[in-house]
C-alpha positions as CSV (number, residue, x, y, z in Angstrom):
1,M,143.9,-18.3,14.2
2,A,141.2,-17.7,11.7
3,K,139.0,-20.6,10.6
4,T,137.5,-20.7,7.1
5,T,134.4,-22.6,6.1
6,S,133.7,-24.1,2.7
7,S,130.4,-23.3,1.0
8,S,127.5,-25.6,1.3
9,S,127.1,-28.3,-1.2
10,S,123.3,-28.6,-0.8
11,S,121.1,-28.3,-3.9
12,H,119.9,-24.9,-5.0
13,K,117.0,-23.7,-7.2
14,H,119.4,-21.6,-9.3
15,T,123.1,-21.9,-10.2
16,N,124.9,-19.6,-12.5
17,C,128.5,-19.2,-13.9
18,L,129.8,-17.7,-10.6
19,S,129.7,-21.1,-8.9
20,A,133.1,-22.1,-10.4
21,E,134.8,-18.9,-9.1
22,H,137.0,-18.6,-6.0
23,S,136.0,-15.1,-4.8
24,P,133.7,-15.1,-1.7
25,Y,131.8,-12.1,-3.2
26,L,131.1,-13.9,-6.5
27,L,130.2,-17.1,-4.6
28,Q,127.6,-15.2,-2.6
29,H,125.8,-14.6,-5.9
30,A,126.3,-18.0,-7.4
31,H,122.7,-19.1,-6.7
32,N,120.8,-15.9,-7.6
33,P,118.2,-16.3,-10.2
34,V,120.2,-13.7,-12.2
35,N,122.3,-15.4,-14.8
36,W,125.6,-13.8,-13.7
37,Y,128.9,-14.2,-15.5
38,P,132.4,-13.4,-14.1
39,W,134.3,-10.6,-15.9
40,G,135.8,-12.1,-19.1
41,E,135.5,-12.9,-22.8
42,E,132.6,-15.4,-22.4
43,A,130.4,-12.6,-21.0
44,F,131.6,-10.0,-23.6
45,A,131.0,-12.5,-26.5
46,E,127.5,-13.3,-25.2
47,A,126.6,-9.5,-25.2
48,R,127.9,-9.2,-28.7
49,R,126.0,-12.2,-29.9
50,R,122.7,-11.1,-28.4
51,D,123.5,-7.4,-29.2
52,V,122.5,-6.3,-25.7
53,P,124.2,-4.0,-23.1
54,I,126.1,-5.5,-20.1
55,F,124.9,-4.8,-16.6
56,L,128.1,-4.6,-14.5
57,S,127.8,-4.9,-10.7
58,I,130.9,-4.4,-8.6
59,G,131.2,-4.9,-4.8
60,Y,133.0,-6.9,-2.2
61,S,131.9,-9.7,0.2
62,T,131.9,-7.6,3.4
63,C,130.0,-4.6,2.0
64,H,126.7,-4.0,3.8
65,W,124.9,-2.2,0.9
66,C,126.0,-4.9,-1.5
67,H,124.2,-7.4,0.7
68,V,121.1,-5.2,0.8
69,M,121.0,-5.0,-3.0
70,K,121.6,-8.7,-3.3
71,V,118.6,-9.5,-1.1
72,E,116.3,-6.8,-2.5
73,S,117.1,-7.2,-6.2
74,F,119.4,-10.0,-7.2
75,E,117.4,-12.7,-5.3
76,D,114.1,-11.3,-6.7
77,E,112.6,-13.3,-9.6
78,E,111.1,-10.3,-11.3
79,V,114.4,-8.3,-11.3
80,A,116.2,-11.4,-12.5
81,E,113.8,-11.8,-15.5
82,L,114.4,-8.2,-16.5
83,L,118.2,-8.6,-16.3
84,N,118.2,-12.0,-18.0
85,D,116.0,-10.9,-20.9
86,S,117.6,-7.6,-21.8
87,F,121.2,-7.7,-20.5
88,V,124.2,-9.8,-19.9
89,S,124.9,-9.5,-16.2
90,V,128.5,-9.5,-14.9
91,K,129.7,-9.6,-11.3
92,V,133.1,-8.2,-10.3
93,D,134.8,-8.4,-6.8
94,R,136.5,-5.1,-6.6
95,E,139.1,-6.5,-4.3
96,E,140.0,-9.1,-6.8
97,R,139.9,-6.8,-9.8
98,P,140.7,-3.2,-8.6
99,D,141.7,-2.4,-12.2
100,V,138.2,-3.0,-13.6
101,D,136.6,-1.2,-10.6
102,K,138.9,1.8,-11.2
103,V,137.7,2.3,-14.7
104,Y,134.0,2.4,-14.0
105,M,134.2,4.0,-10.5
106,T,136.1,6.9,-12.2
107,F,133.4,7.2,-14.8
108,V,130.5,7.3,-12.2
109,Q,132.4,9.8,-10.0
110,A,133.2,12.0,-13.0
111,L,129.6,11.9,-14.2
112,Y,127.6,12.0,-11.0
113,G,130.1,13.5,-8.5
114,G,130.1,10.5,-6.1
115,G,130.6,6.8,-6.0
116,G,130.7,3.8,-3.8
117,W,129.7,0.1,-3.6
118,P,127.8,-1.6,-4.8
119,L,128.7,0.1,-8.1
120,S,126.1,-0.5,-10.8
121,V,127.1,0.4,-14.4
122,F,125.6,-0.3,-17.8
123,I,128.2,-0.8,-20.5
124,S,128.2,-1.6,-24.2
125,P,129.4,-5.0,-25.5
126,D,132.7,-3.3,-26.3
127,L,132.9,-2.3,-22.6
128,K,132.3,1.5,-22.9
129,P,130.3,2.9,-20.0
130,L,126.8,4.2,-20.9
131,M,125.3,5.2,-17.5
132,G,125.7,4.2,-13.9
133,G,125.2,4.7,-10.2
134,T,125.6,2.9,-6.9
135,Y,122.9,1.2,-4.7
136,F,119.4,1.3,-6.3
137,P,116.3,0.2,-4.2
138,P,114.2,-2.3,-6.2
139,D,111.1,0.0,-6.5
140,D,110.4,3.7,-7.1
141,K,110.5,5.7,-3.9
142,Y,110.4,9.3,-2.9
143,G,110.2,10.4,-6.5
144,R,113.3,8.5,-7.4
145,P,113.3,5.6,-9.9
146,G,113.9,2.1,-8.5
147,F,116.1,-0.5,-10.1
148,K,113.3,-2.1,-12.1
149,T,112.4,1.2,-13.6
150,I,116.0,1.9,-14.5
151,L,116.4,-1.5,-16.2
152,R,113.3,-0.8,-18.4
153,K,114.6,2.7,-19.3
154,V,118.1,1.5,-20.2
155,K,116.6,-1.3,-22.3
156,D,114.5,1.3,-24.2
157,A,117.4,3.7,-24.5
158,W,119.6,0.9,-26.0
159,F,117.2,0.5,-28.9
160,S,116.2,4.2,-29.3
161,K,119.4,6.2,-28.5
162,R,122.1,3.6,-28.8
163,D,124.5,5.7,-31.0
164,T,124.3,8.7,-28.7
165,L,124.9,6.5,-25.6
166,V,127.9,4.7,-27.1
167,K,129.5,7.9,-28.5
168,S,129.2,9.6,-25.1
169,G,130.7,6.6,-23.3
170,A,133.6,6.4,-25.7
171,F,134.2,10.1,-25.4
172,A,134.1,9.9,-21.5
173,I,136.7,7.1,-21.5
174,E,138.9,9.2,-23.9
175,Q,138.7,12.3,-21.7
176,L,139.3,10.3,-18.5
177,S,142.3,8.5,-20.1
178,E,143.8,11.8,-21.0
179,A,143.2,13.4,-17.6
180,L,144.4,10.4,-15.6
181,S,147.7,9.6,-17.4
182,A,149.4,13.0,-17.1
183,S,153.0,13.4,-17.9
184,A,155.5,15.7,-16.2
185,S,156.6,18.9,-17.9
186,S,160.0,18.7,-16.1
187,K,162.1,16.0,-14.4
188,K,161.6,17.4,-10.8
189,L,159.4,19.6,-8.7
190,P,160.3,23.2,-8.1
191,D,162.4,23.4,-4.9
192,E,159.9,25.6,-3.0
193,L,157.0,23.3,-3.8
194,S,158.8,20.3,-2.3
195,Q,158.6,21.9,1.1
196,N,155.5,24.1,0.7
197,A,153.2,21.2,-0.2
198,L,153.7,19.7,3.3
199,H,152.9,22.9,5.0
200,L,149.9,23.6,2.8
201,C,148.4,20.2,3.5
202,A,149.0,20.5,7.2
203,E,147.3,23.9,7.1
204,Q,144.3,22.6,5.2
205,L,143.9,19.6,7.5
206,S,144.2,21.9,10.6
207,Q,141.3,24.0,9.2
208,S,139.1,20.9,8.9
209,Y,140.0,19.6,12.4
210,D,137.2,18.7,14.8
211,S,138.4,20.1,18.1
212,R,135.4,18.6,20.0
213,Y,135.5,15.0,18.8
214,G,138.8,14.6,17.0
215,G,139.4,13.8,13.4
216,F,139.6,15.9,10.2
217,G,136.3,16.7,8.5
218,S,132.7,16.0,9.5
219,A,130.6,12.8,9.6
220,P,130.7,10.2,8.3
221,K,134.2,9.9,9.8
222,F,136.8,7.6,8.2
223,P,140.0,6.8,10.0
224,R,142.3,8.1,7.2
225,P,145.7,7.2,8.5
226,V,147.6,9.1,5.8
227,E,146.3,12.4,7.4
228,I,147.7,11.3,10.8
229,Q,151.0,10.4,9.1
230,L,151.2,13.9,7.5
231,M,150.5,15.7,10.7
232,L,153.1,13.7,12.6
233,Y,155.7,14.3,9.9
234,H,154.9,18.0,9.7
235,S,155.1,18.4,13.5
236,K,158.5,16.7,13.5
237,K,159.8,19.1,10.9
238,L,158.5,22.1,12.9
239,N,160.1,20.7,16.1
240,D,163.4,20.2,14.4
241,A,163.3,23.8,13.2
242,G,162.7,25.0,16.7
243,N,159.0,26.0,16.1
244,Y,157.9,24.1,19.3
245,S,154.5,25.7,19.8
246,E,153.2,25.0,16.3
247,A,154.7,21.5,16.5
248,K,152.8,20.9,19.8
249,K,149.5,22.1,18.2
250,G,149.8,19.5,15.4
251,L,150.6,16.7,17.8
252,Q,147.7,17.6,20.1
253,M,145.3,17.3,17.1
254,V,146.7,13.8,16.3
255,F,146.8,12.5,19.8
256,F,143.3,13.7,20.6
257,T,142.0,12.1,17.3
258,L,143.7,8.8,18.1
259,Q,142.2,8.8,21.6
260,C,138.7,9.6,20.4
261,M,138.9,6.8,17.8
262,A,140.1,4.3,20.4
263,R,137.4,5.2,22.9
264,G,134.6,5.3,20.3
265,G,132.5,2.5,18.9
266,I,134.5,2.4,15.8
267,H,137.0,0.5,17.9
268,D,135.9,-3.1,18.8
269,H,136.5,-2.9,22.5
270,I,135.7,-6.6,23.0
271,G,137.8,-8.2,20.2
272,G,140.2,-5.6,19.1
273,G,140.7,-3.9,15.8
274,F,138.8,-1.1,14.1
275,H,135.6,-1.0,12.0
276,R,135.5,0.7,8.7
277,Y,134.1,4.2,9.6
278,S,131.7,6.0,11.9
279,V,128.4,7.3,10.7
280,D,128.4,10.1,13.3
281,E,130.8,12.8,14.3
282,R,131.6,11.1,17.7
283,W,133.2,8.0,16.3
284,H,130.4,6.1,18.0
285,V,128.2,4.0,15.6
286,P,130.2,2.5,12.8
287,H,129.6,0.6,9.7
288,F,130.9,-2.6,11.2
289,E,133.0,-4.3,8.6
290,K,136.7,-4.7,9.5
291,M,139.2,-4.2,6.6
292,L,142.8,-5.4,6.7
293,Y,144.1,-2.2,5.1
294,D,142.7,-0.1,8.0
295,Q,144.3,-2.4,10.6
296,G,147.7,-2.3,9.1
297,Q,147.8,1.5,8.7
298,L,146.2,2.3,12.1
299,A,148.6,0.0,14.0
300,N,151.4,1.9,12.4
301,V,150.1,5.4,13.4
302,Y,149.5,4.2,17.0
303,L,153.1,2.9,17.0
304,D,154.3,6.3,15.8
305,A,152.3,8.0,18.6
306,F,154.0,5.7,21.1
307,S,157.4,6.5,19.7
308,I,156.8,10.2,20.3
309,T,155.1,10.0,23.7
310,N,156.2,6.7,25.3
311,D,152.6,6.5,26.5
312,V,151.5,2.9,26.9
313,F,147.9,3.9,25.8
314,Y,149.2,4.1,22.2
315,S,151.3,0.9,22.3
316,S,148.4,-1.0,23.8
317,L,146.2,0.1,20.9
318,S,148.8,-1.1,18.4
319,R,148.9,-4.4,20.2
320,D,145.1,-4.5,20.3
321,I,145.0,-4.3,16.5
322,L,147.8,-6.7,15.8
323,D,146.5,-9.2,18.4
324,Y,143.1,-9.1,16.6
325,L,144.9,-9.9,13.4
326,R,146.7,-12.9,14.9
327,R,143.6,-14.2,16.7
328,D,141.0,-13.8,14.0
329,I,142.2,-13.2,10.5
330,I,145.6,-14.9,10.1
331,G,145.4,-18.3,8.3
332,P,147.3,-21.5,9.0
333,E,150.3,-20.7,6.8
334,G,150.6,-17.1,8.1
335,E,148.6,-15.6,5.3
336,I,146.5,-12.6,6.4
337,F,142.9,-12.5,5.2
338,S,141.2,-9.4,3.8
339,A,138.1,-8.5,5.8
340,E,135.3,-9.4,8.2
341,D,131.7,-8.6,7.3
342,A,129.5,-6.0,9.0
343,D,126.4,-8.3,9.0
344,S,125.7,-11.5,10.8
345,A,122.8,-13.6,12.1
346,E,121.5,-12.5,15.5
347,R,121.3,-16.1,16.7
348,E,122.2,-19.6,15.5
349,G,119.8,-20.7,12.7
350,A,118.4,-17.2,11.9
351,K,118.2,-16.8,8.1
352,K,118.3,-13.0,8.1
353,K,121.5,-11.2,8.9
354,K,121.7,-7.8,10.5
355,E,124.4,-5.2,10.5
356,G,126.4,-5.1,13.7
357,A,124.6,-8.0,15.3
358,F,127.9,-9.6,16.4
359,Y,129.1,-6.4,18.0
360,I,126.1,-4.8,19.8
361,W,124.6,-5.7,23.2
362,T,121.3,-5.4,25.1
363,I,121.5,-4.5,28.8
364,Q,120.0,-7.9,29.6
365,E,122.9,-9.7,27.9
366,I,125.5,-7.7,29.7
367,D,123.8,-8.3,33.1
368,D,123.5,-12.1,32.5
369,I,127.1,-12.5,31.3
370,L,128.9,-10.2,33.8
371,G,126.9,-10.6,37.0
372,E,128.5,-8.6,39.9
373,H,130.6,-6.4,37.6
374,S,127.9,-5.5,35.1
375,T,127.1,-2.1,36.8
376,L,130.7,-1.0,36.6
377,F,131.0,-2.1,33.0
378,K,127.7,-0.5,32.0
379,D,128.8,2.8,33.5
380,H,132.2,2.6,31.8
381,Y,130.9,1.9,28.3
382,Y,127.7,4.1,28.5
383,V,125.3,1.1,28.3
384,K,121.6,2.0,28.7
385,P,118.3,0.0,29.0
386,L,116.8,1.6,25.9
387,G,120.1,1.5,23.9
388,N,122.9,4.1,23.7
389,C,122.8,5.2,20.1
390,D,121.5,8.6,21.2
391,L,124.7,10.7,21.3
392,S,124.1,12.1,17.8
393,R,121.1,12.5,15.5
394,M,123.3,10.8,12.9
395,S,124.1,7.7,15.0
396,D,120.8,5.8,14.4
397,P,118.3,7.9,12.3
398,H,116.1,4.8,11.5
399,D,116.1,3.3,15.0
400,E,117.9,0.1,13.7
401,F,119.7,-0.2,17.0
402,K,116.8,0.5,19.3
403,G,117.4,-1.2,22.7
404,K,121.0,-2.1,21.6
405,N,124.3,-0.7,22.8
406,V,127.5,0.1,20.8
407,L,130.2,0.3,23.5
408,I,131.9,3.7,23.9
409,E,134.0,5.3,26.6
410,L,132.9,8.8,27.4
411,T,135.4,9.5,30.3
412,D,138.9,8.8,31.2
413,T,139.4,5.7,33.4
414,S,140.7,7.5,36.5
415,A,137.4,9.2,37.4
416,P,135.2,6.0,37.3
417,A,137.9,4.0,39.2
418,K,137.7,6.7,41.9
419,K,133.9,6.5,41.9
420,Y,134.0,2.8,42.6
421,G,136.7,3.2,45.2
422,L,139.2,1.0,43.3
423,P,142.9,1.4,42.5
424,L,143.2,2.2,38.8
425,E,145.0,-1.1,38.1
426,K,142.3,-3.2,39.8
427,Y,139.6,-1.2,37.9
428,L,141.4,-1.9,34.6
429,D,141.7,-5.6,35.5
430,I,138.0,-5.9,36.1
431,L,137.2,-4.3,32.7
432,G,139.6,-6.7,31.0
433,E,137.9,-9.7,32.7
434,C,134.5,-8.4,31.6
435,R,135.7,-7.9,28.0
436,Q,137.1,-11.5,28.0
437,K,133.7,-12.9,29.2
438,L,131.8,-10.9,26.6
439,F,134.3,-12.1,23.9
440,D,133.8,-15.7,24.9
441,A,130.0,-15.3,24.9
442,R,129.8,-13.7,21.5
443,S,132.3,-16.3,20.1
444,R,129.6,-18.9,20.8
445,G,127.2,-17.2,18.4
446,P,127.2,-16.8,14.6
447,R,130.3,-14.9,13.5
448,P,130.3,-12.4,10.6
449,H,131.5,-13.8,7.3
450,L,135.3,-13.8,6.9
451,D,136.6,-12.9,3.5
452,D,139.5,-15.3,3.4
453,K,141.0,-13.9,0.2
454,V,144.7,-13.0,0.6
455,I,145.5,-9.6,-1.1
456,V,149.2,-8.8,-1.6
457,S,148.9,-5.0,-1.2
458,W,146.9,-5.2,2.1
459,N,149.3,-7.9,3.4
460,G,152.1,-5.5,2.7
461,L,150.5,-2.9,4.9
462,A,150.1,-5.4,7.7
463,I,153.7,-6.8,7.3
464,S,154.9,-3.3,7.8
465,S,153.1,-2.7,11.1
466,L,153.9,-6.2,12.5
467,A,157.6,-5.8,11.7
468,R,157.8,-2.3,13.2
469,A,155.9,-3.4,16.3
470,S,158.5,-6.1,17.0
471,K,161.2,-3.4,17.7
472,I,159.2,-0.3,18.7
473,L,157.3,-2.2,21.4
474,M,160.5,-3.2,23.1
475,G,160.5,0.4,24.3
476,E,157.6,-0.3,26.7
477,A,158.5,-0.1,30.3
478,E,159.4,-3.3,32.0
479,G,156.4,-4.8,33.9
480,T,153.8,-3.0,31.7
481,K,150.4,-4.7,32.3
482,Y,148.0,-5.5,29.6
483,N,144.3,-6.4,29.7
484,F,142.1,-8.3,27.3
485,P,141.8,-8.1,24.3
486,V,145.5,-7.3,24.4
487,V,147.6,-10.5,24.8
488,G,150.8,-8.9,26.0
489,C,153.1,-11.2,24.0
490,D,156.8,-10.8,23.4
491,P,157.2,-8.3,20.6
492,K,159.3,-10.9,18.7
493,E,156.1,-12.7,18.0
494,Y,155.0,-9.9,15.7
495,M,158.2,-10.3,13.7
496,T,157.4,-14.0,13.3
497,A,153.9,-13.1,12.0
498,A,155.4,-10.6,9.6
499,E,157.9,-13.1,8.2
500,K,155.3,-15.8,7.8
501,A,153.0,-13.5,5.9
502,A,155.8,-12.4,3.6
503,S,156.9,-16.1,3.1
504,F,153.3,-17.0,2.1
505,I,153.3,-14.4,-0.6
506,R,156.7,-15.5,-1.8
507,R,155.6,-19.2,-2.0
508,H,152.1,-18.8,-3.4
509,L,151.8,-15.4,-5.2
510,Y,155.3,-14.8,-6.7
511,N,156.7,-16.4,-9.9
512,E,160.4,-16.8,-9.2
513,Q,161.3,-17.2,-12.9
514,A,159.4,-14.2,-14.1
515,H,159.9,-12.1,-10.9
516,R,156.1,-11.3,-11.0
517,L,153.5,-11.1,-8.3
518,E,149.9,-12.2,-8.6
519,H,147.3,-10.0,-7.0
520,S,145.4,-12.3,-4.7
521,F,144.9,-15.9,-3.5
522,R,142.0,-18.0,-2.5
523,N,142.2,-21.7,-3.2
524,G,145.0,-20.8,-5.5
525,P,146.1,-17.5,-7.1
526,S,143.5,-15.4,-8.8
527,K,143.4,-14.7,-12.6
528,A,144.5,-11.0,-12.0
529,P,148.2,-10.1,-12.2
530,G,149.9,-8.0,-9.5
531,F,149.0,-4.3,-9.7
532,L,151.0,-1.3,-8.8
533,D,149.7,-1.3,-5.2
534,D,150.7,-4.9,-4.7
535,Y,154.3,-4.1,-5.7
536,A,154.5,-0.8,-3.9
537,F,152.9,-1.8,-0.6
538,L,154.8,-5.1,-0.4
539,I,158.1,-3.4,-1.1
540,S,157.3,-0.9,1.7
541,G,156.5,-3.8,4.0
542,L,159.7,-5.7,3.1
543,L,161.8,-2.6,3.7
544,D,160.3,-2.3,7.2
545,L,160.8,-6.0,7.7
546,Y,164.5,-5.7,6.8
547,E,165.0,-2.5,8.9
548,A,163.4,-4.1,11.9
549,G,166.0,-6.9,11.9
550,G,164.7,-9.3,9.2
551,G,167.2,-11.1,7.0
552,I,169.0,-9.4,4.1
553,H,166.9,-11.6,1.7
554,W,163.9,-9.4,2.4
555,L,165.9,-6.4,1.2
556,V,167.1,-8.3,-1.9
557,W,163.5,-9.2,-2.7
558,A,162.4,-5.6,-2.3
559,I,165.0,-4.5,-4.8
560,E,164.0,-7.3,-7.2
561,L,160.4,-6.3,-6.9
562,Q,161.3,-2.6,-7.5
563,N,163.1,-3.5,-10.7
564,K,160.0,-5.5,-11.9
565,Q,157.7,-2.7,-10.9
566,D,159.7,-0.3,-13.0
567,E,159.6,-2.7,-15.9
568,L,155.8,-3.2,-15.7
569,F,154.4,0.1,-14.6
570,L,156.9,3.0,-15.0
571,D,156.3,5.7,-17.6
572,R,159.9,6.3,-18.5
573,E,159.1,9.2,-20.7
574,G,156.3,11.0,-18.7
575,G,157.3,9.9,-15.2
576,G,155.2,8.1,-12.5
577,Y,153.6,4.7,-12.4
578,F,150.5,3.4,-14.1
579,N,148.1,1.3,-12.0
580,T,148.1,-1.7,-14.3
581,P,150.7,-3.5,-16.5
582,G,148.4,-2.5,-19.5
583,E,148.3,-6.1,-20.8
584,D,144.6,-6.7,-20.5
585,P,142.6,-5.2,-23.4
586,S,139.3,-5.4,-21.4
587,V,140.6,-2.8,-19.0
588,L,140.0,0.5,-20.8
589,L,141.9,2.9,-18.5
590,R,145.5,2.9,-17.5
591,V,145.8,5.6,-14.9
592,K,148.4,7.2,-12.7
593,E,146.7,7.1,-9.3
594,D,147.6,9.8,-6.8
595,H,144.7,10.1,-4.3
596,D,145.7,9.1,-0.7
597,G,142.4,8.0,0.7
598,A,141.5,5.0,2.9
599,E,144.5,3.4,1.3
600,P,147.5,5.4,0.2
601,S,148.1,5.7,-3.6
602,G,150.6,3.4,-5.2
603,N,152.5,6.4,-6.5
604,S,152.8,8.0,-3.1
605,V,154.1,4.8,-1.5
606,S,156.4,4.2,-4.5
607,A,157.9,7.7,-4.2
608,I,158.8,6.9,-0.5
609,N,160.1,3.5,-1.4
610,L,162.4,5.0,-4.0
611,I,163.7,7.6,-1.6
612,R,164.4,4.9,1.0
613,L,166.2,2.7,-1.5
614,A,168.2,5.6,-2.8
615,S,169.4,6.3,0.8
616,M,170.6,2.7,1.2
617,M,172.5,2.6,-2.1
618,T,175.4,4.6,-3.5
619,G,176.5,5.7,-7.0
620,S,174.4,5.1,-10.1
621,K,171.9,2.8,-8.3
622,S,171.1,5.5,-5.7
623,E,170.9,8.1,-8.4
624,Y,168.5,6.0,-10.5
625,Y,166.0,5.6,-7.6
626,R,166.3,9.2,-6.7
627,Q,165.7,10.4,-10.3
628,N,162.6,8.2,-10.7
629,A,161.2,9.6,-7.4
630,E,161.8,13.2,-8.6
631,H,160.2,12.5,-12.0
632,L,157.2,10.8,-10.3
633,L,156.6,13.8,-8.0
634,A,156.9,16.2,-10.9
635,V,153.9,14.4,-12.6
636,F,151.7,15.5,-9.7
637,E,153.0,19.1,-9.4
638,S,149.6,20.7,-9.9
639,R,147.9,18.3,-7.5
640,L,150.6,19.1,-4.8
641,K,150.1,22.8,-5.4
642,D,146.3,23.0,-5.8
643,M,144.9,20.0,-3.8
644,A,147.5,19.1,-1.3
645,M,144.9,17.7,1.1
646,A,144.0,15.0,-1.4
647,V,147.6,13.7,-1.4
648,P,149.0,13.8,2.2
649,L,151.4,11.0,1.8
650,M,152.7,12.4,-1.5
651,C,153.3,15.7,0.3
652,C,155.5,13.8,2.8
653,A,157.4,12.2,-0.1
654,A,157.9,15.6,-1.7
655,D,159.4,16.9,1.5
656,M,161.5,13.8,2.0
657,I,163.2,14.2,-1.3
658,S,164.2,17.8,-0.4
659,V,166.0,16.6,2.7
660,P,169.7,16.9,1.7
661,S,170.7,13.6,3.3
662,H,168.9,10.9,5.2
663,K,170.1,9.7,8.6
664,Q,171.6,6.3,8.4
665,V,171.9,4.0,11.4
666,V,174.4,1.3,10.7
667,L,174.6,-1.6,13.2
668,V,177.6,-4.0,12.9
669,G,177.8,-7.3,14.8
670,H,176.5,-10.8,15.2
671,K,172.7,-10.8,14.8
672,S,171.7,-13.7,16.9
673,S,172.3,-12.0,20.2
674,L,170.1,-10.1,22.7
675,E,172.5,-7.1,22.4
676,F,171.8,-6.9,18.7
677,D,168.0,-6.9,19.4
678,N,168.4,-4.2,22.0
679,M,170.5,-2.0,19.7
680,L,167.9,-2.5,16.9
681,A,165.1,-1.4,19.4
682,A,167.2,1.7,20.3
683,A,167.6,2.5,16.6
684,H,163.8,2.4,16.2
685,A,162.9,4.0,19.6
686,S,162.4,7.6,18.4
687,Y,160.1,8.8,15.6
688,D,162.0,9.8,12.5
689,P,160.6,9.0,9.0
690,N,163.9,10.3,7.4
691,R,166.0,7.6,9.1
692,T,167.2,4.4,7.5
693,V,168.4,1.4,9.6
694,I,171.0,-0.9,8.1
695,H,172.4,-4.0,9.9
696,I,175.3,-6.1,8.8
697,D,177.4,-9.0,10.1
698,P,180.9,-8.9,8.5
699,T,181.3,-12.6,9.1
700,D,178.4,-13.4,6.8
701,N,180.0,-13.6,3.3
702,E,176.7,-13.5,1.5
703,E,175.6,-10.3,3.2
704,M,179.0,-8.6,2.6
705,E,178.8,-9.5,-1.1
706,I,175.3,-7.9,-1.3
707,W,176.5,-4.7,0.3
708,E,179.7,-4.6,-1.8
709,D,177.4,-4.7,-4.8
710,N,175.0,-2.0,-3.6
711,N,176.9,0.2,-1.2
712,S,180.6,-0.6,-0.7
713,N,180.7,2.1,2.0
714,I,178.5,-0.1,4.3
715,A,180.8,-3.1,3.7
716,L,183.9,-1.0,4.5
717,M,182.2,0.4,7.7
718,A,181.4,-3.1,8.8
719,R,184.9,-4.4,8.3
720,N,186.4,-1.4,10.1
721,N,184.1,-1.4,13.1
722,F,183.5,-5.1,13.8
723,A,184.0,-6.3,17.4
724,A,183.4,-10.0,18.1
725,D,181.9,-9.4,21.6
726,K,179.7,-6.4,21.0
727,V,177.3,-4.6,18.6
728,V,178.7,-1.3,17.2
729,A,176.4,1.5,16.0
730,L,177.3,4.4,13.8
731,V,174.9,7.3,12.9
732,C,175.8,8.8,9.5
733,Q,174.4,11.9,7.8
734,N,175.8,14.3,5.1
735,F,178.7,11.8,4.4
736,T,179.8,12.1,8.1
737,C,179.5,9.4,10.7
738,S,179.4,9.8,14.5
739,P,182.0,8.0,16.6
740,P,180.9,4.4,17.2
741,V,178.7,3.6,20.2
742,T,178.1,0.2,21.7
743,D,175.2,0.5,24.1
744,P,171.4,1.2,23.4
745,K,171.3,4.3,25.7
746,S,174.1,6.1,23.9
747,L,172.5,5.2,20.5
748,K,169.1,6.6,21.6
749,A,170.8,9.8,22.8
750,L,172.6,10.2,19.5
751,L,169.4,9.8,17.5
752,L,167.6,12.4,19.7
753,K,170.2,15.1,18.9
754,K,168.7,17.9,17.0
755,P,169.9,18.3,13.4
756,S,172.3,21.1,12.9
């Protein structure tokens, strides 16, 4: 379980307005000589009073380049003097205020063609952007102006060209607002586009596929799980249509990518989980921060790969990620924290932090810790005396990791096992013991900073994978062996973790009277309201929680949240959802986000949520959800047509809505039995994104009432098929149900039947 530490109470030379904040990122800057303010009216009023521009700095607590700019510039007295004399300086944690980040990141990307964190923007006292960028070194270098020069130039421009700057900022916001809040010209997509977008996106991704090292696109390589999701979905469609060779090609791309990522240094072989991205094409040397949104999504795609292949390699990887969450970033009440830093001290007491220090090894350290097995381990993980970051010229261009090793597996395990004359199982056992020893050794040193903020949207992604794992992993062969860092727990424990995380959000971040979510929690809820992503990702997680066997109350809460999401974010006239409720006048843009990047977009996830809810309901309720999904997709028609690769998850949603009828698996019986669990596992055993699992106990009056209200067909089915001593399963599609079956094997066979 994760441990959090309170900040030091020792005296500091400087203390600014950030010292009263809860965000770890803001607290990291509370003792800078810069007179920082948090985002809010106090800062804006001060800028108006002094008639100076605002310097807005946006980042997050586990961001490597944010740390670099902090040390180089914000802890520097000369830079602080320039900022304090001529600007009002405002710090924003982009994880706490994604709405503010979205406005100014969009401006910087539109103006300069790129963005990232730290985000550095100069804005007027009425919050219009003037100019901006990302990381700036403190001094002029290589013909490029440094941060001090930029501050002086902006100060001069404010007095000499103010009108021009303010007008161009206001115009930019006006243009962006128009472009990013598009309305649909019709209520639904053209029929052919619904299916074509999926094919087009798969084609574009295939063209960018790296057949040598896996992944889509070139370095730096990000694990963008939405791409994997699309390729798996597309392959399933091809397979169902009898196009087996094309389906196989798509699957091979996915499986090879997942294998390369798992064997690369982007995967933390010692402690489990994945780092943010790889700087090289081989998935070897990463930027070392670990983000919750990556873990939740990656666990899900490894679960999908296991559902398709039954290969324990993939199920072990999903366990590896989820066991990392449970070990290192789940709090005492089941809340799941947001991230771990890339940087840490190399040894206890060292003041300076280095990127990756916690995760990299010298050959001497490995020899000392592993003793007799060190040679085998070094061979397996390509450990070298002078360091191993030599596989690509992009891995370590500045020799930062000279003499250090980032663990990577370059060969399959069977060949080295043979080389050492060991049975494969024994070889894997030795590797597991070695990893455990290295884990224990590094745990005694300084850990990277843990951002113990609880973000609703990211918890939603993790709840989804934990819940799904609880049933999908029941498909592992009996007697499957696991090695550290995989724990090998009963899959039910993942369901417990999912329910605890959902319960934490309900207790601490949900207003039962107003039915509204807050965005995040640290020592209490943040000031920011729940945003679209919070509602959409949590609803998705709750639907998975219910379908994996969680109580009916999770489904009821998902429906409640969907109603509130529609009230707060839905554009009833133009279609689609805005990213914010639009209640904060300091947030200048209210946009309809569609880009499926490192995280999926709130609109893509919402479209799938609506389709899933429509498939569970009947009558006007089902129709309402379906119409909202159709209208949403119509908003993004040109994006689906012209830039499908930017919206892979939305392409899946567009296809899902064209499927005439979703497959419903209805399980009827008492839920507190092993038989029920086994039938649920059978219902989830095969990969099928167009399947809905409903479970109902006809002796539970509350549950029957809920289904009478939402889908009386389900209640009737339950009454007609109940047997006190067994669990009955029906598979329904196109308003027709299969004859009932009562054993997992028959249910699996039914679900594997090809659609007619």
